[in-house]
C-alpha positions in Angstrom: 10.0 -6.8 -0.2 13.5 -7.1 1.0 14.5 -3.5 2.0 16.1 -4.0 5.5 17.3 -7.2 7.1 14.9 -7.2 10.0 11.2 -7.9 9.4 9.8 -4.7 11.0 9.5 -3.0 7.6 10.4 -6.1 5.6 6.7 -6.7 5.0 5.7 -3.1 4.5 4.4 -3.5 1.0 2.0 -6.2 -0.2 4.7 -8.3 -1.7 6.9 -8.4 1.4 6.3 -12.1 2.2 7.1 -13.3 -1.3 3.6 -14.6 -1.9 3.1 -15.9 -5.5 0.2 -14.3 -7.4 -3.0 -16.1 -8.0 -2.8 -18.6 -10.9 -4.4 -17.7 -14.1 -4.6 -19.2 -17.6 -1.4 -18.3 -19.5 -1.7 -16.5 -22.8 -0.1 -19.4 -24.5 -3.0 -21.6 -23.6 -5.4 -19.3 -25.5 -3.3 -18.6 -28.5 -4.1 -20.4 -31.8 -1.7 -23.0 -33.1 1.3 -21.5 -34.8 2.1 -22.3 -38.4 5.6 -23.2 -39.7 5.9 -19.6 -41.0 5.0 -18.2 -37.6 7.5 -20.5 -35.9 10.3 -19.3 -38.2 9.4 -15.7 -37.5 9.2 -16.2 -33.7 12.4 -18.1 -33.6 14.3 -14.9 -34.4 12.7 -13.1 -31.4 14.0 -13.1 -27.8 12.5 -15.7 -25.5 10.7 -13.0 -23.5 9.4 -11.0 -26.5 6.0 -9.4 -25.8 5.0 -8.4 -29.3 2.8 -11.5 -29.8 0.4 -10.5 -27.0 -3.0 -9.5 -28.2 -3.5 -5.7 -28.0 -5.3 -4.2 -25.2 -8.9 -3.2 -26.1 -9.9 0.5 -26.7 -11.2 2.5 -23.7 -14.6 1.4 -22.3 -17.2 3.3 -20.3 -20.1 2.4 -18.0 -22.6 4.6 -16.3 -23.2 3.7 -12.6 -25.0 5.1 -9.5 -24.3 5.0 -5.8 -26.6 5.8 -2.9 -24.5 8.0 -0.5 -25.9 9.9 2.5 -29.4 9.7 1.2 -28.4 11.0 -2.3 -28.1 9.2 -5.6 -24.8 10.0 -7.3 -24.4 9.4 -11.0 -20.9 8.6 -12.2 -18.9 7.2 -15.2 -16.4 4.4 -14.9 -13.7 4.4 -17.6 -11.2 1.7 -18.1 -8.4 2.1 -20.6 -4.6 2.1 -21.2 -2.1 4.9 -21.6 1.2 4.3 -23.3 4.6 4.5 -21.8 7.3 5.5 -24.3 11.1 4.9 -24.2 13.7 7.6 -25.0 13.2 7.0 -28.8 9.4 7.5 -28.6 8.6 3.8 -29.0 5.8 2.3 -26.9 7.5 0.3 -24.2 4.6 -0.4 -21.9 0.9 0.1 -21.3 -0.6 1.4 -18.0 -4.2 0.5 -17.4 -6.2 3.2 -15.5 -9.6 2.9 -13.9 -11.3 6.3 -13.5 -14.5 7.3 -11.7 -15.7 10.7 -12.7 -18.8 12.8 -12.1 -20.3 15.8 -13.9 -19.8 19.2 -12.2 -17.6 22.2 -12.3 -14.4 22.5 -10.2 -14.3 18.8 -9.4 -10.9 17.8 -7.8 -9.2 14.7 -9.1 -7.3 12.2 -7.0 -4.7 9.7 -8.3 -4.3 6.5 -6.4 -1.4 4.0 -6.2 -0.8 0.9 -4.2 2.5 -0.6 -3.4 4.5 -3.8 -3.5 6.3 -3.2 -5.7 4.0 -5.5 -7.5 0.5 -4.6 -6.2 -2.4 -3.3 -8.3 -4.6 -0.4 -7.1 -7.6 -2.7 -6.5 -6.8 -2.6 -2.7 -7.5 1.1 -2.5 -10.2 0.9 -5.1 -12.5 -1.9 -3.7 -11.1 -1.8 -0.2 -11.0 1.9 0.7 -12.1 4.8 -1.4 -13.8 3.7 -4.6 -17.6 3.7 -5.0 -17.8 -0.1 -4.6 -16.6 -2.1 -1.6 -15.7 -5.7 -1.2 -15.6 -7.1 2.4 -12.2 -8.9 2.6 -9.1 -9.0 4.8 -10.8 -9.2 8.2 -10.7 -11.9 10.8 -12.8 -14.9 9.7 -12.9 -13.9 6.0 -12.4 -16.8 3.5 -11.0 -16.6 0.0 -13.9 -18.7 -1.2 -16.6 -16.4 0.2 -19.1 -15.2 -2.4 -18.1 -12.0 -4.2 -20.5 -9.2 -3.3 -19.6 -5.6 -4.4 -21.8 -3.1 -2.6 -22.0 0.7 -2.4 -19.1 2.0 -0.3 -20.3 4.6 2.3 -16.6 5.4 2.8 -16.0 6.5 -0.8 -14.4 9.8 -1.7 -16.3 10.1 -5.0 -18.7 12.7 -3.8 -15.9 15.2 -3.2 -13.3 14.1 -5.8 -13.0 12.2 -9.0 -10.8 9.1 -8.6 -8.2 7.7 -10.9 -6.6 4.3 -10.0 -3.3 3.6 -11.7 -1.8 0.1 -12.0 2.0 0.3 -12.5 3.6 -1.9 -15.2 3.3 -5.6 -14.3 0.3 -5.1 -12.0 -3.4 -5.4 -12.8 -3.6 -5.6 -16.6 -0.7 -3.2 -17.1 2.2 -4.7 -19.0 5.6 -4.2 -20.5 6.1 -4.5 -24.2 9.9 -5.0 -24.0 12.2 -7.6 -22.8 12.8 -8.5 -19.1 16.2 -6.8 -19.1 14.7 -3.6 -20.7 11.7 -3.8 -18.3 14.1 -3.7 -15.3 15.8 -0.6 -16.7 12.6 1.3 -17.7 10.1 0.2 -15.0 11.5 -1.9 -12.1 13.8 0.5 -10.2 13.2 3.5 -8.0 13.7 6.5 -10.2 12.3 5.2 -13.5 9.2 4.0 -11.6 8.6 7.5 -10.3 9.3 9.2 -13.6 7.0 7.1 -15.8 4.1 7.1 -13.2 4.4 10.9 -12.9 4.1 11.1 -16.7 1.0 8.9 -16.6 -0.6 11.4 -14.2 0.4 14.3 -16.5 -0.8 12.5 -19.6 -4.2 11.7 -18.0 -4.6 15.3 -17.0 -3.8 16.5 -20.5 -6.0 13.9 -22.2 -9.0 14.7 -20.1 -8.6 18.5 -20.0 -8.1 18.5 -16.2 -4.8 20.4 -15.8 -6.7 23.2 -14.1 -8.4 20.9 -11.6 -7.3 20.7 -8.0 -5.1 17.7 -7.8 -4.4 15.2 -5.1 -2.5 11.9 -4.7 -3.1 8.9 -2.4 -0.6 6.1 -2.1 -0.6 3.0 0.1 2.4 1.1 1.5 5.1 1.3 -1.2 2.6 3.6 -2.9 3.2 5.8 0.2 6.9 5.7 -0.7 6.0 6.8 -4.2 3.7 9.6 -3.0 6.2 12.3 -1.9 8.6 11.4 -4.8 5.8 11.6 -7.5 4.6 14.9 -5.9 8.0 16.4 -5.9 8.8 15.2 -9.5 5.5 16.5 -10.8 6.1 19.8 -9.0 9.7 20.3 -10.0 10.1 18.5 -13.4 6.7 18.3 -15.1 5.2 21.6 -13.8 2.1 20.0 -12.2 1.5 20.9 -8.5 -0.5 18.7 -6.2 -2.8 20.4 -3.7 -2.6 17.5 -1.2 -1.2 14.1 -0.5 -2.6 11.2 1.6 -0.1 8.5 2.5 -1.8 5.3 3.7 0.3 3.0 5.8 3.4 4.3 4.0 6.8 2.8 3.6 8.2 6.3 4.1 11.5 6.2 5.9 13.7 3.1 5.7 16.6 5.0 7.2 14.8 4.9 10.6 15.4 1.1 10.6 18.8 1.1 12.4 20.8 -1.6 14.2 18.5 -3.0 16.9 21.4 -3.9 19.1 22.4 -0.3 19.6 19.5 1.9 18.6 16.1 1.8 20.3 14.3 3.0 17.2 13.3 -0.5 15.7 11.8 -1.5 19.0 10.1 1.9 19.6 8.4 1.5 16.2 6.8 -1.9 16.9 5.9 -1.8 20.6 3.0 0.6 20.2 1.4 -1.5 17.4 1.8 -4.8 19.4 0.3 -3.0 22.4 -2.6 -1.7 20.3 -3.4 -5.3 19.2 -3.5 -6.4 22.8 -5.7 -3.5 23.9 -8.1 -4.3 21.0 -8.3 -7.9 22.2 -9.1 -6.6 25.7 -11.6 -4.1 24.2 -9.6 -1.3 25.8 -8.2 0.4 22.6 -8.8 4.1 22.7 -6.9 7.2 21.6 -6.3 8.0 25.2 -4.8 4.6 25.9 -2.6 4.9 22.9 -1.4 8.4 23.8 0.0 6.9 27.1 1.7 4.1 25.1 3.3 6.5 22.7 4.5 8.7 25.6 6.0 5.7 27.4 7.7 4.5 24.2 9.2 7.9 23.5 10.3 8.4 27.1 11.1 5.7 29.6 11.2 2.8 27.2 13.7 4.5 24.8 16.0 5.7 27.6 16.0 2.3 29.3 17.0 0.6 26.1 19.8 3.1 25.6 21.1 2.4 29.1 21.4 -1.3 28.5 23.0 -3.3 31.3 24.2 0.0 33.0 20.9 0.1 34.9 19.7 -3.4 35.6 16.9 -2.2 37.8 15.4 -0.1 35.0 15.7 -3.0 32.6 13.7 -5.3 34.9 11.1 -2.7 35.4 10.9 -2.2 31.6 10.5 -5.9 31.0 7.7 -6.1 33.5 5.9 -3.1 31.9 6.3 -4.5 28.4 4.8 -7.8 29.6 1.8 -5.8 31.0 1.4 -3.8 27.8 1.5 -6.7 25.4 -0.2 -9.5 27.4 2.6 -11.8 26.2 4.1 -14.7 28.2 6.5 -13.1 30.9 9.1 -15.7 30.0 8.9 -14.8 26.3 9.3 -11.1 27.1 12.1 -11.7 29.6 14.2 -13.7 27.1 13.4 -11.1 24.4 14.9 -8.4 26.6 11.7 -6.4 26.2 12.5 -6.1 22.5 9.7 -7.9 20.7 10.8 -9.1 17.3 7.9 -9.1 14.8 8.3 -12.6 13.4 8.6 -14.2 16.8 5.6 -12.2 18.1 3.3 -13.2 15.3 4.0 -16.9 16.1 3.8 -16.4 19.8 0.7 -14.3 20.2 -1.8 -16.9 19.1 0.3 -20.0 19.6 -2.1 -21.7 22.1 -4.8 -21.7 19.4 -2.4 -23.1 16.8 -2.7 -19.9 14.8 -0.5 -17.2 13.2 -1.1 -13.5 13.3 -0.8 -11.4 10.2 2.0 -8.8 9.9 -0.6 -6.4 8.5 -2.9 -6.9 11.5 -1.9 -9.4 14.2 -5.5 -9.9 15.3 -6.3 -11.4 11.8 -5.3 -15.0 12.0 -5.1 -18.3 10.3 -4.1 -21.8 11.4 -0.4 -22.5 11.3 0.1 -25.6 9.1 3.7 -25.9 10.2 3.6 -25.1 14.0 6.9 -27.0 14.8 9.0 -25.4 12.0 11.8 -23.1 13.4 10.4 -20.2 11.3 7.0 -19.3 9.8 6.5 -21.2 6.5 2.9 -20.4 5.8 1.5 -17.5 3.8 0.6 -14.4 5.7 -3.1 -14.8 6.9 -4.4 -11.6 5.3 -2.6 -12.1 1.9 -3.7 -15.8 1.9 -7.4 -14.7 2.2 -7.6 -11.4 0.2 -5.9 -12.0 -3.2 -8.5 -14.4 -4.7 -11.7 -12.3 -3.9 -10.1 -9.1 -5.0 -8.8 -10.6 -8.3 -12.2 -12.2 -9.0 -14.1 -9.0 -8.2 -11.9 -6.8 -10.3 -11.7 -9.0 -13.4 -15.5 -9.5 -13.3 -16.1 -5.7 -12.8 -13.8 -4.7 -15.6 -14.8 -7.3 -18.2 -18.5 -7.8 -17.5 -19.7 -4.6 -15.8 -17.6 -2.0 -17.7 -17.3 -4.2 -20.8 -13.5 -3.8 -21.2 -13.0 -7.2 -22.9 -9.4 -7.9 -22.3 -7.5 -11.1 -23.2 -4.9 -11.1 -20.4 -4.4 -12.3 -16.9 -4.8 -9.9 -14.0 -2.1 -9.4 -11.3 -3.5 -8.2 -8.0 -0.1 -9.1 -6.6 2.8 -9.8 -9.0 5.7 -12.0 -7.6 7.5 -11.4 -10.9 7.6 -7.6 -10.5 8.9 -8.0 -6.9 11.6 -10.5 -8.1 12.8 -8.2 -10.8 12.8 -5.0 -8.7 16.2 -3.2 -8.2 16.7 -2.5 -4.5 19.0 0.4 -5.2 20.4 3.1 -3.1 17.6 5.5 -4.0 15.1 3.1 -2.6 17.0 2.8 0.7 17.2 6.7 0.9 13.4 6.7 1.4 11.0 9.5 0.5 11.4 11.9 3.4 13.8 14.3 1.6 11.3 14.6 -1.2 8.5 15.1 1.3 10.4 17.9 2.9 11.3 19.6 -0.4 7.7 19.4 -1.7 6.2 20.9 1.5 8.9 23.6 1.5 8.3 24.6 -2.1 4.5 24.9 -1.8 3.2 26.6 1.4 -0.3 25.5 0.5 0.5 21.7 0.1 -1.1 19.6 2.8 0.0 16.0 3.6 -1.9 13.5 5.7 -0.2 10.3 6.8 -2.7 7.7 8.0 -2.0 4.3 9.7 -3.7 1.5 11.5 -2.6 1.0 15.1 -2.1 -2.8 14.6 0.1 -2.6 11.6 3.6 -4.3 12.1 4.6 -4.1 8.4 4.7 -0.3 8.3 4.3 0.7 12.0 2.6 4.1 12.7 5.3 5.0 15.1 7.8 5.3 12.3 5.8 8.1 10.8 5.3 9.8 14.2 9.0 9.8 14.8 9.7 11.0 11.3 7.3 13.9 11.3 8.4 15.0 14.7 11.9 15.6 13.3 10.6 17.7 10.3 10.9 21.4 10.6 7.7 23.4 11.0 7.2 25.1 7.6 4.4 27.6 8.3 1.3 25.9 9.5 2.3 22.9 11.7 -0.8 21.0 10.8 0.2 20.9 7.1 1.9 17.5 7.7 -0.1 15.4 10.1 -0.3 11.8 11.3 -3.6 10.1 12.0 -4.2 6.6 13.4 -7.2 4.4 13.3 -8.2 1.0 14.7 -7.1 -1.8 12.4 -3.9 -2.8 10.6 -2.1 -2.1 7.4 -5.4 -2.1 5.5 -7.3 -0.5 8.4 -9.9 0.6 5.9 -11.3 -2.9 5.8 -12.9 -1.9 9.1 -16.1 0.0 8.3 -15.8 2.5 11.1 -12.1 3.2 10.3 -13.0 3.7 6.6 -15.7 6.2 7.5 -13.3 8.0 9.9 -10.7 8.2 7.1 -13.3 9.7 4.7 -14.2 12.3 7.3 -10.6 13.4 7.9 -9.7 13.5 4.2 -12.9 15.4 3.3 -11.9 18.0 5.9 -8.4 18.3 4.3 -9.8 18.7 0.8 -12.2 21.4 2.1 -9.2 23.6 3.2 -8.3 24.3 -0.4 
């Protein structure tokens, strides 16, 4: 992702580092040989015409069970596609949805989106809240580890049905129009929000669930989508969400100001860098982080604002930042106590010849280019997580559920990210929509959740943002929660269980 120039939020969504998607067999490799008649017919079509693709199969269902808290839960998995239509009513794309539902009256339903732009919902599905879990994304995990889907003790399925939505170009979802038309209909801020909101509406109507309590969860750029989809559904489609959970959200790009004049960029990253150091020292606690946050919002911020006007305060700040982060004193000195994310990720594990991940700097991989002036290798977490998640999802959908699709699967689509329009609406962020949605509905609750170690979407950005929002009724309606771990903190078993507990308590308030 290329939102701001500096890398603090540059990597906020899963495509931030420009990692190409896992290779898969192209459709052309599977297609039968074309006849002369076919060649003449196809010669009249644009080079990027999608009409020759095999159709997606009809909806498929599978009955499954999970053992959770000593109980056996029976649920249905449904995989199928919903159409997206253009202004003339023609089908312009197909959005693939994976739903987990259980029998029972008054079941809430939760819609889940990941980010990117260009990431499928498999990260939330198999990583965080779905009934199956795949261990991936932690220190020491390998992309060639055996695939083992197990019951997820952190699933939300016992208290809400779950609907995972893959935007166009991700997962098996696809555009049926040209690249130029796809950019207009799908790959910019407002159209993205509008068609995905309509998918939520269409699923509710199709499944007779308009009267259910409704929730939305979005991760990373999905966290950017969350407030905007909520507000659009509320104000344009007449569908009100009861609650929203924003996971490591890319929420407020406007907070990313000039780091030469504003302390905000450095205030956002210092607590996450300190959290990673505390974790390595086995000293990471909520109490320790409360002290770090207080220092960041107080003495650190005022010292940065003073600049050279108070040299004594600057030297004291550099010494304290060195202590907080555990970094080389010379490195901190020549950084001026302002720890730039890219430089930190190469410095923190340099003696081991390793790189830290922007999503969790305590997850590492060897640096194959240690003497290059800038990082040239893939991010350690992305390099290890794409293959197992892709393999697990394709096997689950095609073999377990029986949705026999003839298409490649994009857990992470470089093409979508390349085509995305970084427009003014994107740079505006989602905070105005968040404020309006909360103001319009006095019962709407919003939970913003982060991992302490995340440097792609640092938790401090959400803390600073929420602290500037007006209190609209109950001050706890919009809250920020932090957990051990990084951008995908839910890969840690204890953090995933803690998230489940907090979310369950929020749902119980309705």
